[in-house]
C-alpha positions, 0 to 999 in steps of 0.5 A: 402629888409631891411626887409628880412634882420630883419628877418633874423638876427632875425631867428639867435636867433633860436638854428636851424637856425644856421644849417639850413640856417643862415651859412654864404656860401662860397665866391661864384665864388670860386667855379669856376676854372676860377672864381680863376684863373681870381682873381688871376690873376687880383692880380697879374697883378697889382702888376706887374704894380706896381713893387710889387713882383710877386713870393712871396714864402709865400702867405695868403689869408684872407676869402677863402670862397667856396673853397681855388682855388685862392690860388692854382692858386698861387702856380700853378704860382710859390709861395712855400707855401698858407695859408687859413685864415677864420673863420669858414671852409667852403672847401671841399676836392673834390671841391678843388681837381675839381678846382685844376685839372681846374687851372692845365689845364688853365695854361697848356693853358695860357688861357687869364684871364676871363674878364667882359663879363664872371664875370661881378662882379668881379673887379679890371678890367684890361687894357688887359686879354691877359695871362699875359706872361711878368709876367707868363714866360715860364721858371718860369710856366715850374718850376711851373707846373713840372709833379712832382711838380704838383704832389706834390701840388695835394697830398697836396689838397687831403690831407688839413685838414685830415693831421697834416700841418707844415711849409714845407706843401705847403698849409695849412686851419686855421681856427679862425685866430684871434687866433694870434698863429695861424700865425708866425709874419713876415712870409708872403710875400703876402696877399690878399682878395677878397670881404671880409674885408667889412665884419669882425667885427674888422676892426681895429684889421684885420689890425693890424694882418695883419701888423704883419703876413707880412714881412718888405717890404710885401704887401697887396693886396685887393678888397673891396666892399662898396655895402649893399650886398642886404640889402637894395634897394639902392647900399648904403642904408645901410649907411641910416639905424640907428645902432638900426636897423642895429643891428637887422639886423645883428641879432647873425651872425658872418658874415655881413657888417661893413659898413666901408666906402673907407677912413676909410679902406686906414686911417687905412692902413696909420696910421699903416704905411703901404704905398699905391702904387696902389687904384683903386676906382669903383664908383656908382653915383646912389643910396640913397643921403646925406639927406638919410644917418642915423646920424651916416655916415652923415659926409661920404665924398662925395668920399665915398657916391659913391665909391662902391669899391676899390681895393688898394695895400700897402706896409708894412713899418717898423714902424707903422705910 
């Protein structure tokens, strides 16, 4: 299977490749209102279980993918501002409006959270998929879904990318978020991502940026997927590929797997002074074994070798560790 990745990596040097097949597809499921609803409510329910703020004023998402649907779900549950941070814009205005209307319907009906029977790949798993009425109370939803507010948010979705944004705009799409000036320091209350942090090239720099954006006491909520994403036959086979062959597979693609294991992510958070309040690992006992690991990964812990994903929530401290 790695041969296919090599072909795509080599094709990335062909000028027409990026325009035809080389550009990253968006976040797949984010083109579905039910997917976006499920992802946001999972992060929200887990935050509630840790005693974190479930009504953050400003919410930011790293790598929204096909749509800004997860962030729109945050707005419809009461948050005032949502900032989508990505490398390249993949969102589609017509798609966003359709997803927004679908989300309004789901929240209005107090629909249960779509579970693993419908969305088998979505993590984290929950103890209950019933609508979280203890978090999204009737009073909160009546205010969040007031017709005038919904109309204002829908207009903001329609105008996304066509009108200049400012600090009062409820929804903003920021491309090239690596530019430090794009996001004001200590301006974000909660920051989340779903299967994104395994793709960023500069992992330490990304965590430093997120720490800079969050207010003191603000928190991150991330689901990180450590699987090979189809590049190898075994789910963890990418840890058996030499750096040389991995560079061939990546080619010039701006969006590929960084291959950092779970312990590296958790260690970087701790080093930056984040207090990890929840850690839920997904495990897979299959895949390659230690003798098949590439030299760079021979020191992987047993836990890392079988950790296929992790859901982690961490609060920003006042000083870096």
